[in-house]
N, CA and C atoms as an extended XYZ file, in Angstrom:
357
Properties=species:S:1:pos:R:3:atomname:S:1:resname:S:1:resid:I:1 pbc="F F F"
N        -1.160        3.106       -8.382 N   MET     1
C         0.184        3.353       -8.811 CA  MET     1
C         0.973        2.058       -8.708 C   MET     1
N         1.953        1.916       -9.551 N   ILE     2
C         2.790        0.730       -9.549 CA  ILE     2
C         4.247        1.166       -9.434 C   ILE     2
N         4.991        0.511       -8.561 N   ILE     3
C         6.417        0.801       -8.426 CA  ILE     3
C         7.161       -0.060       -9.427 C   ILE     3
N         8.163        0.514      -10.080 N   ASP     4
C         8.997       -0.216      -11.013 CA  ASP     4
C        10.432        0.213      -10.767 C   ASP     4
N        11.286       -0.713      -10.395 N   ASN     5
C        12.689       -0.424      -10.109 CA  ASN     5
C        12.862        0.649       -9.046 C   ASN     5
N        12.021        0.623       -8.037 N   GLY     6
C        12.158        1.550       -6.929 CA  GLY     6
C        11.529        2.912       -7.137 C   GLY     6
N        11.048        3.213       -8.334 N   LEU     7
C        10.391        4.487       -8.617 CA  LEU     7
C         8.959        4.221       -9.039 C   LEU     7
N         8.099        5.154       -8.745 N   ILE     8
C         6.692        4.998       -9.096 CA  ILE     8
C         6.501        5.320      -10.569 C   ILE     8
N         5.813        4.443      -11.266 N   GLY     9
C         5.562        4.632      -12.686 CA  GLY     9
C         4.771        5.887      -12.977 C   GLY     9
N         4.908        6.382      -14.192 N   GLN    10
C         4.264        7.631      -14.577 CA  GLN    10
C         2.757        7.500      -14.638 C   GLN    10
N         2.273        6.364      -15.041 N   GLU    11
C         0.830        6.188      -15.174 CA  GLU    11
C         0.345        5.166      -14.151 C   GLU    11
N        -0.776        5.477      -13.541 N   GLY    12
C        -1.395        4.519      -12.644 CA  GLY    12
C        -2.154        3.482      -13.449 C   GLY    12
N        -2.429        2.393      -12.818 N   LYS    13
C        -3.198        1.323      -13.437 CA  LYS    13
C        -4.422        1.098      -12.566 C   LYS    13
N        -5.567        1.057      -13.175 N   LEU    14
C        -6.800        0.849      -12.431 CA  LEU    14
C        -6.854       -0.602      -11.958 C   LEU    14
N        -6.830       -0.775      -10.653 N   ILE    15
C        -6.864       -2.114      -10.074 CA  ILE    15
C        -8.274       -2.438       -9.575 C   ILE    15
N        -8.886       -1.489       -8.914 N   LEU    16
C       -10.239       -1.668       -8.383 CA  LEU    16
C       -11.182       -0.740       -9.139 C   LEU    16
N       -12.012       -1.275       -9.983 N   ASP    17
C       -12.966       -0.495      -10.756 CA  ASP    17
C       -14.369       -0.898      -10.317 C   ASP    17
N       -14.948       -0.085       -9.410 N   GLU    18
C       -16.270       -0.397       -8.874 CA  GLU    18
C       -16.302       -1.785       -8.245 C   GLU    18
N       -15.168       -2.199       -7.715 N   ASN    19
C       -15.048       -3.492       -7.084 CA  ASN    19
C       -14.273       -3.301       -5.791 C   ASN    19
N       -14.493       -4.146       -4.826 N   ASP    20
C       -13.771       -4.014       -3.566 CA  ASP    20
C       -12.892       -5.227       -3.287 C   ASP    20
N       -12.576       -5.981       -4.324 N   ARG    21
C       -11.776       -7.190       -4.157 CA  ARG    21
C       -10.673       -7.260       -5.210 C   ARG    21
N        -9.553       -7.811       -4.765 N   ILE    22
C        -8.446       -8.097       -5.677 CA  ILE    22
C        -8.161       -9.585       -5.564 C   ILE    22
N        -8.151      -10.259       -6.666 N   GLU    23
C        -7.820      -11.684       -6.687 CA  GLU    23
C        -6.296      -11.801       -6.674 C   GLU    23
N        -5.770      -12.469       -5.656 N   LEU    24
C        -4.327      -12.664       -5.593 CA  LEU    24
C        -3.912      -13.682       -6.643 C   LEU    24
N        -2.896      -13.344       -7.414 N   ALA    25
C        -2.398      -14.214       -8.472 CA  ALA    25
C        -0.880      -14.091       -8.515 C   ALA    25
N        -0.174      -15.106       -8.986 N   PRO    26
C         1.287      -15.074       -8.998 CA  PRO    26
C         1.888      -13.868       -9.717 C   PRO    26
N         1.220      -13.350      -10.728 N   ASP    27
C         1.791      -12.237      -11.494 CA  ASP    27
C         1.305      -10.854      -11.026 C   ASP    27
N         0.495      -10.796       -9.985 N   LEU    28
C        -0.054       -9.520       -9.530 CA  LEU    28
C         1.041       -8.527       -9.161 C   LEU    28
N         2.128       -8.999       -8.590 N   PHE    29
C         3.204       -8.120       -8.150 CA  PHE    29
C         4.454       -8.279       -9.024 C   PHE    29
N         4.264       -8.654      -10.272 N   ALA    30
C         5.388       -8.918      -11.169 CA  ALA    30
C         6.309       -7.710      -11.330 C   ALA    30
N         5.753       -6.511      -11.352 N   LYS    31
C         6.587       -5.311      -11.528 CA  LYS    31
C         7.035       -4.719      -10.208 C   LYS    31
N         6.369       -4.993       -9.149 N   ASP    32
C         6.732       -4.558       -7.800 CA  ASP    32
C         5.458       -4.304       -7.015 C   ASP    32
N         5.529       -3.419       -6.043 N   ALA    33
C         4.392       -3.165       -5.150 CA  ALA    33
C         3.250       -2.459       -5.861 C   ALA    33
N         2.052       -2.679       -5.360 N   LEU    34
C         0.890       -1.894       -5.765 CA  LEU    34
C         0.689       -0.849       -4.674 C   LEU    34
N         0.447        0.388       -5.077 N   ILE    35
C         0.250        1.470       -4.118 CA  ILE    35
C        -1.139        2.043       -4.330 C   ILE    35
N        -1.884        2.154       -3.248 N   PHE    36
C        -3.224        2.719       -3.300 CA  PHE    36
C        -3.233        4.020       -2.518 C   PHE    36
N        -3.776        5.065       -3.147 N   LYS    37
C        -3.936        6.332       -2.432 CA  LYS    37
C        -5.381        6.765       -2.556 C   LYS    37
N        -5.750        7.809       -1.819 N   ASN    38
C        -7.142        8.253       -1.771 CA  ASN    38
C        -8.053        7.100       -1.347 C   ASN    38
N        -7.631        6.420       -0.309 N   LEU    39
C        -8.370        5.258        0.183 CA  LEU    39
C        -9.755        5.656        0.671 C   LEU    39
N       -10.740        4.848        0.346 N   LYS    40
C       -12.107        5.085        0.786 CA  LYS    40
C       -12.496        4.142        1.915 C   LYS    40
N       -11.574        3.305        2.319 N   SER    41
C       -11.827        2.353        3.387 CA  SER    41
C       -10.809        2.569        4.502 C   SER    41
N       -11.182        2.231        5.691 N   SER    42
C       -10.269        2.371        6.827 CA  SER    42
C        -9.559        1.054        7.140 C   SER    42
N        -9.781        0.041        6.306 N   PHE    43
C        -9.119       -1.240        6.530 CA  PHE    43
C        -8.978       -1.997        5.216 C   PHE    43
N        -8.110       -2.990        5.246 N   VAL    44
C        -7.969       -3.945        4.150 CA  VAL    44
C        -8.018       -5.332        4.786 C   VAL    44
N        -8.630       -6.263        4.076 N   GLN    45
C        -8.815       -7.592        4.651 CA  GLN    45
C        -8.388       -8.649        3.649 C   GLN    45
N        -7.659       -9.614        4.141 N   LEU    46
C        -7.216      -10.753        3.348 CA  LEU    46
C        -8.031      -11.953        3.800 C   LEU    46
N        -8.756      -12.560        2.860 N   LYS    47
C        -9.609      -13.705        3.203 CA  LYS    47
C        -9.204      -14.902        2.355 C   LYS    47
N        -9.228      -16.044        2.976 N   SER    48
C        -8.920      -17.283        2.282 CA  SER    48
C       -10.159      -17.812        1.570 C   SER    48
N        -9.972      -18.352        0.389 N   LYS    49
C       -11.069      -19.013       -0.315 CA  LYS    49
C       -11.283      -20.433        0.226 C   LYS    49
N       -10.252      -20.975        0.849 N   ASN    50
C       -10.272      -22.379        1.254 CA  ASN    50
C       -10.629      -22.616        2.720 C   ASN    50
N       -10.765      -21.536        3.487 N   SER    51
C       -11.085      -21.694        4.905 CA  SER    51
C       -11.776      -20.428        5.398 C   SER    51
N       -12.044      -20.363        6.682 N   ASN    52
C       -12.646      -19.173        7.278 CA  ASN    52
C       -11.596      -18.175        7.744 C   ASN    52
N       -10.338      -18.438        7.456 N   PHE    53
C        -9.242      -17.578        7.883 CA  PHE    53
C        -9.377      -16.179        7.292 C   PHE    53
N        -9.116      -15.176        8.120 N   SER    54
C        -9.198      -13.781        7.688 CA  SER    54
C        -8.169      -12.952        8.452 C   SER    54
N        -7.554      -12.019        7.779 N   LEU    55
C        -6.613      -11.089        8.391 CA  LEU    55
C        -7.049       -9.684        8.000 C   LEU    55
N        -7.270       -8.832        8.993 N   LYS    56
C        -7.760       -7.473        8.745 CA  LYS    56
C        -6.751       -6.464        9.294 C   LYS    56
N        -6.342       -5.507        8.457 N   VAL    57
C        -5.411       -4.463        8.871 CA  VAL    57
C        -6.148       -3.131        8.810 C   VAL    57
N        -6.247       -2.459        9.956 N   SER    58
C        -6.864       -1.128        9.970 CA  SER    58
C        -5.785       -0.105        9.662 C   SER    58
N        -6.145        0.955        8.942 N   LEU    59
C        -5.143        1.916        8.496 CA  LEU    59
C        -5.670        3.338        8.484 C   LEU    59
N        -6.414        3.700        9.505 N   ASP    60
C        -7.003        5.037        9.596 CA  ASP    60
C        -5.991        6.168        9.476 C   ASP    60
N        -4.813        6.013       10.044 N   ASP    61
C        -3.829        7.101       10.109 CA  ASP    61
C        -2.903        7.168        8.906 C   ASP    61
N        -3.155        6.381        7.874 N   PHE    62
C        -2.213        6.270        6.764 CA  PHE    62
C        -2.860        6.666        5.438 C   PHE    62
N        -2.209        7.555        4.674 N   PRO    63
C        -2.785        7.996        3.405 CA  PRO    63
C        -2.554        7.027        2.239 C   PRO    63
N        -1.641        6.070        2.405 N   TYR    64
C        -1.325        5.125        1.332 CA  TYR    64
C        -1.343        3.704        1.869 C   TYR    64
N        -1.569        2.780        0.958 N   LEU    65
C        -1.492        1.364        1.272 CA  LEU    65
C        -0.595        0.714        0.234 C   LEU    65
N         0.382       -0.029        0.695 N   GLY    66
C         1.250       -0.792       -0.205 CA  GLY    66
C         0.953       -2.268       -0.078 C   GLY    66
N         0.811       -2.939       -1.201 N   LEU    67
C         0.651       -4.395       -1.248 CA  LEU    67
C         1.776       -4.935       -2.111 C   LEU    67
N         2.474       -5.957       -1.636 N   TRP    68
C         3.563       -6.499       -2.433 CA  TRP    68
C         3.913       -7.909       -1.987 C   TRP    68
N         4.643       -8.590       -2.846 N   ALA    69
C         5.186       -9.915       -2.548 CA  ALA    69
C         6.336      -10.160       -3.514 C   ALA    69
N         7.265      -10.969       -3.118 N   LYS    70
C         8.319      -11.419       -4.026 CA  LYS    70
C         7.657      -12.322       -5.067 C   LYS    70
N         8.216      -12.410       -6.275 N   PRO    71
C         7.624      -13.291       -7.294 CA  PRO    71
C         7.447      -14.725       -6.790 C   PRO    71
N         6.256      -15.238       -6.987 N   ASN    72
C         5.879      -16.610       -6.616 CA  ASN    72
C         5.993      -16.899       -5.121 C   ASN    72
N         5.983      -15.873       -4.304 N   ALA    73
C         6.070      -16.070       -2.852 CA  ALA    73
C         4.736      -16.571       -2.305 C   ALA    73
N         4.773      -17.339       -1.224 N   PRO    74
C         3.535      -17.842       -0.626 CA  PRO    74
C         2.949      -16.864        0.401 C   PRO    74
N         3.158      -15.580        0.204 N   TYR    75
C         2.672      -14.562        1.132 CA  TYR    75
C         2.366      -13.274        0.363 C   TYR    75
N         1.698      -12.367        1.029 N   VAL    76
C         1.505      -11.014        0.514 CA  VAL    76
C         1.721      -10.069        1.695 C   VAL    76
N         2.407       -8.962        1.438 N   CYS    77
C         2.660       -7.966        2.479 CA  CYS    77
C         1.609       -6.866        2.366 C   CYS    77
N         1.018       -6.525        3.490 N   ILE    78
C         0.027       -5.456        3.575 CA  ILE    78
C         0.642       -4.377        4.445 C   ILE    78
N         0.959       -3.221        3.850 N   GLU    79
C         1.680       -2.188        4.585 CA  GLU    79
C         0.979       -0.836        4.497 C   GLU    79
N         0.482       -0.337        5.631 N   PRO    80
C         0.016        1.052        5.658 CA  PRO    80
C         1.251        1.959        5.536 C   PRO    80
N         1.199        2.942        4.643 N   TRP    81
C         2.355        3.807        4.391 CA  TRP    81
C         2.002        5.266        4.653 C   TRP    81
N         2.938        5.992        5.217 N   ILE    82
C         2.806        7.438        5.402 CA  ILE    82
C         3.490        8.166        4.247 C   ILE    82
N         4.522        7.589        3.677 N   GLY    83
C         5.234        8.191        2.548 CA  GLY    83
C         5.432        7.160        1.460 C   GLY    83
N         5.802        7.631        0.273 N   ILE    84
C         6.005        6.736       -0.861 CA  ILE    84
C         7.293        7.092       -1.588 C   ILE    84
N         7.703        6.236       -2.481 N   ALA    85
C         8.902        6.447       -3.285 CA  ALA    85
C         8.684        7.604       -4.261 C   ALA    85
N         9.767        8.102       -4.829 N   ASP    86
C         9.685        9.135       -5.859 CA  ASP    86
C         9.114        8.563       -7.146 C   ASP    86
N         8.517        9.412       -7.948 N   SER    87
C         8.039        8.996       -9.266 CA  SER    87
C         9.154        9.242      -10.285 C   SER    87
N         9.010        8.625      -11.458 N   TYR    88
C        10.006        8.786      -12.514 CA  TYR    88
C        10.244       10.251      -12.854 C   TYR    88
N         9.178       11.033      -12.873 N   ASP    89
C         9.287       12.426      -13.311 CA  ASP    89
C         9.489       13.414      -12.166 C   ASP    89
N         9.816       12.928      -10.975 N   SER    90
C        10.013       13.829       -9.842 CA  SER    90
C        11.405       14.450       -9.884 C   SER    90
N        11.569       15.522       -9.119 N   SER    91
C        12.877       16.181       -9.032 CA  SER    91
C        13.816       15.381       -8.131 C   SER    91
N        13.265       14.464       -7.355 N   ARG    92
C        13.982       13.654       -6.372 CA  ARG    92
C        14.572       14.502       -5.250 C   ARG    92
N        14.035       15.704       -5.097 N   GLU    93
C        14.363       16.578       -3.974 CA  GLU    93
C        13.509       16.148       -2.802 C   GLU    93
N        14.118       15.855       -1.689 N   PHE    94
C        13.398       15.354       -0.523 CA  PHE    94
C        12.233       16.264       -0.141 C   PHE    94
N        12.455       17.560       -0.159 N   SER    95
C        11.418       18.515        0.261 CA  SER    95
C        10.266       18.628       -0.740 C   SER    95
N        10.420       18.057       -1.934 N   GLU    96
C         9.391       18.148       -2.975 CA  GLU    96
C         8.664       16.822       -3.203 C   GLU    96
N         8.863       15.858       -2.319 N   LYS    97
C         8.198       14.561       -2.488 CA  LYS    97
C         6.682       14.742       -2.512 C   LYS    97
N         5.988       13.826       -3.178 N   GLU    98
C         4.530       13.903       -3.302 CA  GLU    98
C         3.869       14.000       -1.936 C   GLU    98
N         4.303       13.186       -1.041 N   ILE    99
C         3.772       13.266        0.312 CA  ILE    99
C         4.950       13.168        1.269 C   ILE    99
N         5.007       14.111        2.151 N   ILE   100
C         6.096       14.140        3.125 CA  ILE   100
C         5.519       14.628        4.444 C   ILE   100
N         5.913       14.006        5.493 N   GLN   101
C         5.490       14.442        6.817 CA  GLN   101
C         6.579       15.346        7.365 C   GLN   101
N         6.238       16.555        7.672 N   SER   102
C         7.204       17.519        8.181 CA  SER   102
C         6.719       18.020        9.525 C   SER   102
N         7.623       18.053       10.476 N   LEU   103
C         7.260       18.448       11.833 CA  LEU   103
C         8.143       19.592       12.303 C   LEU   103
N         7.548       20.519       13.009 N   ASP   104
C         8.318       21.574       13.648 CA  ASP   104
C         9.135       20.973       14.783 C   ASP   104
N        10.202       21.656       15.145 N   SER   105
C        11.065       21.210       16.233 CA  SER   105
C        10.249       20.951       17.506 C   SER   105
N        10.486       19.798       18.117 N   GLY   106
C         9.801       19.444       19.348 CA  GLY   106
C         8.439       18.801       19.161 C   GLY   106
N         7.938       18.744       17.925 N   LYS   107
C         6.633       18.136       17.649 CA  LYS   107
C         6.798       16.650       17.354 C   LYS   107
N         5.729       15.907       17.485 N   THR   108
C         5.759       14.475       17.201 CA  THR   108
C         4.636       14.102       16.239 C   THR   108
N         4.799       12.990       15.601 N   LEU   109
C         3.779       12.422       14.722 CA  LEU   109
C         3.444       11.048       15.272 C   LEU   109
N         2.182       10.768       15.409 N   SER   110
C         1.753        9.481       15.917 CA  SER   110
C         0.803        8.850       14.901 C   SER   110
N         1.065        7.618       14.552 N   ALA   111
C         0.194        6.868       13.647 CA  ALA   111
C         0.188        5.428       14.134 C   ALA   111
N        -0.955        4.781       14.013 N   ALA   112
C        -1.065        3.406       14.489 CA  ALA   112
C        -1.935        2.597       13.534 C   ALA   112
N        -1.665        1.320       13.491 N   TYR   113
C        -2.513        0.394       12.759 CA  TYR   113
C        -2.750       -0.811       13.666 C   TYR   113
N        -3.746       -1.579       13.345 N   SER   114
C        -3.993       -2.802       14.105 CA  SER   114
C        -4.203       -3.953       13.140 C   SER   114
N        -3.914       -5.131       13.623 N   ILE   115
C        -4.075       -6.359       12.830 CA  ILE   115
C        -4.973       -7.307       13.621 C   ILE   115
N        -6.004       -7.778       12.954 N   GLU   116
C        -6.947       -8.712       13.584 CA  GLU   116
C        -6.964       -9.984       12.770 C   GLU   116
N        -6.742      -11.104       13.422 N   ILE   117
C        -6.757      -12.406       12.764 CA  ILE   117
C        -7.927      -13.203       13.309 C   ILE   117
N        -8.752      -13.710       12.400 N   THR   118
C        -9.898      -14.523       12.813 CA  THR   118
C        -9.883      -15.842       12.066 C   THR   118
N       -10.561      -16.803       12.612 N   GLU   119
C       -10.648      -18.098       11.967 CA  GLU   119
C       -12.060      -18.623       12.050 C   GLU   119
């Protein structure tokens, strides 16, 4: 899924097709964040082509992954997400969001991620 102007676009775009790598490029986030759902991996890893540097984010407790950067930024944000923005065709009713975490009174929700940096 791709976010455009704060709302999720109507059509998803296939980013990973029988591949487990995304080549970072200046225009990858031109329209906004990339959102991945139905994840088949429990982590995402950023590896440098120019060194042995690696950053690994585990995301077992999160149903979505957001990747984004400002245009031409020298960074990429890796964010495990529990909820996502509304889609263009949604009712925009909070209780009808695609994914929403709802808890009974007195209950808690716990989710954790870890970041591992290696060189």
